[in-house]
Short mmCIF file of the C-alpha atoms (twelve columns), coordinates in Angstrom:
data_MODEL
# 
_entry.id   MODEL 
# 
loop_
_atom_site.group_PDB 
_atom_site.id 
_atom_site.type_symbol 
_atom_site.label_atom_id 
_atom_site.label_alt_id 
_atom_site.label_comp_id 
_atom_site.label_asym_id 
_atom_site.label_seq_id 
_atom_site.Cartn_x 
_atom_site.Cartn_y 
_atom_site.Cartn_z 
_atom_site.pdbx_PDB_model_num 
ATOM 1   C CA . MET A 1   6.194   4.831   12.774  1 
ATOM 2   C CA . LYS A 2   3.695   2.893   10.671  1 
ATOM 3   C CA . PHE A 3   4.412   2.682   6.934   1 
ATOM 4   C CA . GLY A 4   1.777   1.975   4.302   1 
ATOM 5   C CA . ILE A 5   3.100   0.654   1.008   1 
ATOM 6   C CA . VAL A 6   0.626   0.550   -1.860  1 
ATOM 7   C CA . VAL A 7   1.161   -1.283  -5.130  1 
ATOM 8   C CA . THR A 8   -1.089  -2.308  -7.996  1 
ATOM 9   C CA . THR A 9   -0.364  -5.453  -9.940  1 
ATOM 10  C CA . ILE A 10  -1.641  -7.735  -12.648 1 
ATOM 11  C CA . ASN A 11  1.260   -10.103 -11.996 1 
ATOM 12  C CA . ASN A 12  1.734   -13.119 -9.726  1 
ATOM 13  C CA . GLY A 13  3.136   -11.193 -6.740  1 
ATOM 14  C CA . ASN A 14  6.659   -12.637 -6.690  1 
ATOM 15  C CA . PHE A 15  8.010   -9.178  -5.825  1 
ATOM 16  C CA . ILE A 16  6.486   -9.532  -2.342  1 
ATOM 17  C CA . HIS A 17  9.132   -12.073 -1.288  1 
ATOM 18  C CA . GLU A 18  11.917  -9.557  -1.956  1 
ATOM 19  C CA . TYR A 19  10.223  -6.962  0.230   1 
ATOM 20  C CA . TYR A 20  9.544   -9.447  3.007   1 
ATOM 21  C CA . HIS A 21  13.198  -10.486 3.208   1 
ATOM 22  C CA . HIS A 22  14.313  -6.888  3.007   1 
ATOM 23  C CA . PHE A 23  12.086  -5.731  5.857   1 
ATOM 24  C CA . GLN A 24  13.035  -8.719  7.980   1 
ATOM 25  C CA . SER A 25  16.697  -7.804  7.525   1 
ATOM 26  C CA . PHE A 26  16.544  -4.047  7.988   1 
ATOM 27  C CA . SER A 27  13.449  -3.108  9.942   1 
ATOM 28  C CA . ASN A 28  10.437  -4.198  11.882  1 
ATOM 29  C CA . ALA A 29  8.220   -5.844  9.251   1 
ATOM 30  C CA . GLU A 30  5.216   -5.583  11.570  1 
ATOM 31  C CA . ASN A 31  5.252   -1.793  11.086  1 
ATOM 32  C CA . VAL A 32  4.969   -2.093  7.315   1 
ATOM 33  C CA . HIS A 33  1.410   -2.396  6.064   1 
ATOM 34  C CA . PHE A 34  1.468   -3.716  2.504   1 
ATOM 35  C CA . TYR A 35  -1.607  -3.068  0.334   1 
ATOM 36  C CA . VAL A 36  -1.429  -5.068  -2.881  1 
ATOM 37  C CA . VAL A 37  -4.238  -3.825  -5.112  1 
ATOM 38  C CA . GLY A 38  -5.267  -6.434  -7.628  1 
ATOM 39  C CA . ASP A 39  -7.079  -5.835  -10.876 1 
ATOM 40  C CA . LEU A 40  -9.558  -7.818  -12.937 1 
ATOM 41  C CA . SER A 41  -6.771  -9.922  -14.484 1 
ATOM 42  C CA . THR A 42  -4.518  -10.409 -11.437 1 
ATOM 43  C CA . PRO A 43  -3.888  -14.163 -11.003 1 
ATOM 44  C CA . ALA A 44  -4.996  -15.966 -7.837  1 
ATOM 45  C CA . SER A 45  -1.359  -16.799 -7.092  1 
ATOM 46  C CA . CYS A 46  -0.829  -13.160 -6.102  1 
ATOM 47  C CA . ARG A 47  -3.483  -13.431 -3.384  1 
ATOM 48  C CA . ASN A 48  -1.924  -16.691 -2.195  1 
ATOM 49  C CA . GLN A 49  1.478   -15.077 -1.764  1 
ATOM 50  C CA . ILE A 50  0.081   -12.165 0.239   1 
ATOM 51  C CA . GLU A 51  -2.002  -14.504 2.403   1 
ATOM 52  C CA . TYR A 52  1.122   -16.521 3.204   1 
ATOM 53  C CA . TYR A 53  2.629   -13.489 4.961   1 
ATOM 54  C CA . THR A 54  -0.683  -12.395 6.437   1 
ATOM 55  C CA . GLN A 55  -0.970  -15.813 8.105   1 
ATOM 56  C CA . GLN A 56  2.392   -15.117 9.751   1 
ATOM 57  C CA . GLY A 57  0.807   -12.136 11.469  1 
ATOM 58  C CA . LEU A 58  2.000   -9.392  9.139   1 
ATOM 59  C CA . PRO A 59  -0.392  -6.546  8.265   1 
ATOM 60  C CA . TRP A 60  -0.298  -7.301  4.546   1 
ATOM 61  C CA . TYR A 61  -3.463  -7.169  2.477   1 
ATOM 62  C CA . TYR A 62  -4.537  -8.352  -0.936  1 
ATOM 63  C CA . LEU A 63  -7.343  -6.186  -2.267  1 
ATOM 64  C CA . ASP A 64  -9.212  -8.171  -4.872  1 
ATOM 65  C CA . PRO A 65  -11.931 -6.548  -7.005  1 
ATOM 66  C CA . LYS A 66  -14.702 -7.635  -4.629  1 
ATOM 67  C CA . THR A 67  -12.889 -6.171  -1.588  1 
ATOM 68  C CA . GLN A 68  -12.329 -2.915  -3.459  1 
ATOM 69  C CA . ASP A 69  -15.975 -2.710  -4.518  1 
ATOM 70  C CA . GLU A 70  -17.119 -3.311  -0.937  1 
ATOM 71  C CA . PHE A 71  -14.760 -0.660  0.404   1 
ATOM 72  C CA . LEU A 72  -15.984 1.895   -2.147  1 
ATOM 73  C CA . LYS A 73  -19.705 1.129   -1.690  1 
ATOM 74  C CA . PRO A 74  -20.257 4.124   0.616   1 
ATOM 75  C CA . PHE A 75  -18.645 6.325   -2.073  1 
ATOM 76  C CA . PRO A 76  -20.421 5.415   -5.343  1 
ATOM 77  C CA . LYS A 77  -19.391 8.606   -7.136  1 
ATOM 78  C CA . LEU A 78  -15.733 8.055   -6.218  1 
ATOM 79  C CA . ALA A 79  -15.954 4.418   -7.317  1 
ATOM 80  C CA . THR A 80  -16.887 5.510   -10.847 1 
ATOM 81  C CA . GLU A 81  -13.806 7.766   -10.976 1 
ATOM 82  C CA . ILE A 82  -11.296 4.951   -10.337 1 
ATOM 83  C CA . PRO A 83  -11.129 2.903   -13.541 1 
ATOM 84  C CA . TRP A 84  -10.162 -0.758  -13.724 1 
ATOM 85  C CA . GLN A 85  -7.097  -1.902  -15.653 1 
ATOM 86  C CA . THR A 86  -5.093  1.201   -14.715 1 
ATOM 87  C CA . ASP A 87  -2.762  2.051   -11.874 1 
ATOM 88  C CA . ASN A 88  -5.488  4.427   -10.660 1 
ATOM 89  C CA . ARG A 89  -6.696  1.464   -8.607  1 
ATOM 90  C CA . ARG A 90  -3.890  2.255   -6.155  1 
ATOM 91  C CA . ASN A 91  -6.136  5.053   -4.873  1 
ATOM 92  C CA . VAL A 92  -8.182  2.391   -3.084  1 
ATOM 93  C CA . GLY A 93  -4.990  1.257   -1.344  1 
ATOM 94  C CA . PHE A 94  -4.151  4.856   -0.387  1 
ATOM 95  C CA . LEU A 95  -7.583  5.287   1.170   1 
ATOM 96  C CA . MET A 96  -7.254  2.030   3.102   1 
ATOM 97  C CA . ALA A 97  -3.789  2.990   4.369   1 
ATOM 98  C CA . TYR A 98  -5.191  6.339   5.483   1 
ATOM 99  C CA . ARG A 99  -8.099  4.565   7.204   1 
ATOM 100 C CA . ASP A 100 -5.570  2.320   8.979   1 
ATOM 101 C CA . ARG A 101 -3.708  5.417   10.229  1 
ATOM 102 C CA . CYS A 102 -0.422  4.823   8.429   1 
ATOM 103 C CA . ASP A 103 1.960   7.669   9.210   1 
ATOM 104 C CA . VAL A 104 3.692   7.496   5.830   1 
ATOM 105 C CA . ILE A 105 2.094   6.142   2.656   1 
ATOM 106 C CA . ILE A 106 4.368   5.143   -0.215  1 
ATOM 107 C CA . ALA A 107 3.458   4.020   -3.726  1 
ATOM 108 C CA . ILE A 108 5.659   1.542   -5.555  1 
ATOM 109 C CA . ASP A 109 5.397   -0.353  -8.825  1 
ATOM 110 C CA . ASP A 110 5.489   -4.137  -8.852  1 
ATOM 111 C CA . ASP A 111 8.725   -4.031  -10.823 1 
ATOM 112 C CA . ASN A 112 10.516  -1.911  -8.181  1 
ATOM 113 C CA . TYR A 113 12.685  -3.934  -5.848  1 
ATOM 114 C CA . PRO A 114 14.619  -2.829  -2.774  1 
ATOM 115 C CA . LYS A 115 18.365  -2.475  -3.237  1 
ATOM 116 C CA . LYS A 116 20.285  -5.528  -2.084  1 
ATOM 117 C CA . ASN A 117 22.328  -3.550  0.444   1 
ATOM 118 C CA . GLY A 118 19.924  -0.642  0.871   1 
ATOM 119 C CA . ARG A 119 17.747  0.040   3.857   1 
ATOM 120 C CA . PHE A 120 14.490  1.077   2.194   1 
ATOM 121 C CA . SER A 121 12.431  1.782   5.293   1 
ATOM 122 C CA . LEU A 122 15.243  3.548   7.136   1 
ATOM 123 C CA . ASP A 123 15.983  5.716   4.094   1 
ATOM 124 C CA . ILE A 124 12.315  6.705   3.847   1 
ATOM 125 C CA . LEU A 125 12.172  7.414   7.572   1 
ATOM 126 C CA . GLN A 126 15.176  9.725   7.245   1 
ATOM 127 C CA . LEU A 127 13.454  11.618  4.430   1 
ATOM 128 C CA . VAL A 128 10.343  12.070  6.527   1 
ATOM 129 C CA . LYS A 129 12.359  13.357  9.476   1 
ATOM 130 C CA . THR A 130 14.108  15.832  7.169   1 
ATOM 131 C CA . PHE A 131 10.878  17.686  6.434   1 
ATOM 132 C CA . LEU A 132 8.370   19.201  8.805   1 
ATOM 133 C CA . PHE A 133 5.880   16.407  9.172   1 
ATOM 134 C CA . SER A 134 2.194   17.106  9.556   1 
ATOM 135 C CA . PRO A 135 -0.401  14.399  10.067  1 
ATOM 136 C CA . LEU A 136 -1.996  13.410  6.772   1 
ATOM 137 C CA . SER A 137 -5.372  14.549  8.096   1 
ATOM 138 C CA . ASP A 138 -4.000  18.108  8.467   1 
ATOM 139 C CA . ILE A 139 -2.626  18.049  4.925   1 
ATOM 140 C CA . ILE A 140 -5.935  16.791  3.504   1 
ATOM 141 C CA . ALA A 141 -7.887  19.326  5.561   1 
ATOM 142 C CA . GLY A 142 -5.670  22.067  4.126   1 
ATOM 143 C CA . LEU A 143 -6.507  20.942  0.607   1 
ATOM 144 C CA . MET A 144 -10.245 20.735  1.156   1 
ATOM 145 C CA . PRO A 145 -12.348 23.818  0.425   1 
ATOM 146 C CA . VAL A 146 -13.844 25.437  3.500   1 
ATOM 147 C CA . ARG A 147 -17.638 25.575  3.454   1 
# 
């Protein structure tokens, strides 16, 4: 199962190290796609920390303002509805995770850390298995008006 974790931040990205060590200990980190959505004031050090793990082959992405603008170019009306300097920017990360076919997409805040002895990904997987799981495309199609 492929997890997409989306977080917005205006901070330096130090929280990423905690998640990396957690996933290395309790799960297959290669199945966790991390989308760190930067804002206009996010420091360059955040990008550097994400790129460190990306260079190790992990599917972790830093979405700077330019990357977000490029991604939203085909959707100019949508782009105007996602304001800067708010956590609404995470919507760009959700769309990218959906594009990348993540089975489960989770939003976190940059001040949320995994429990020291918890198994974050395994706990989430158990929750998903508890409910009837439909592909996200079916859920979205069910929400869209029929024309």
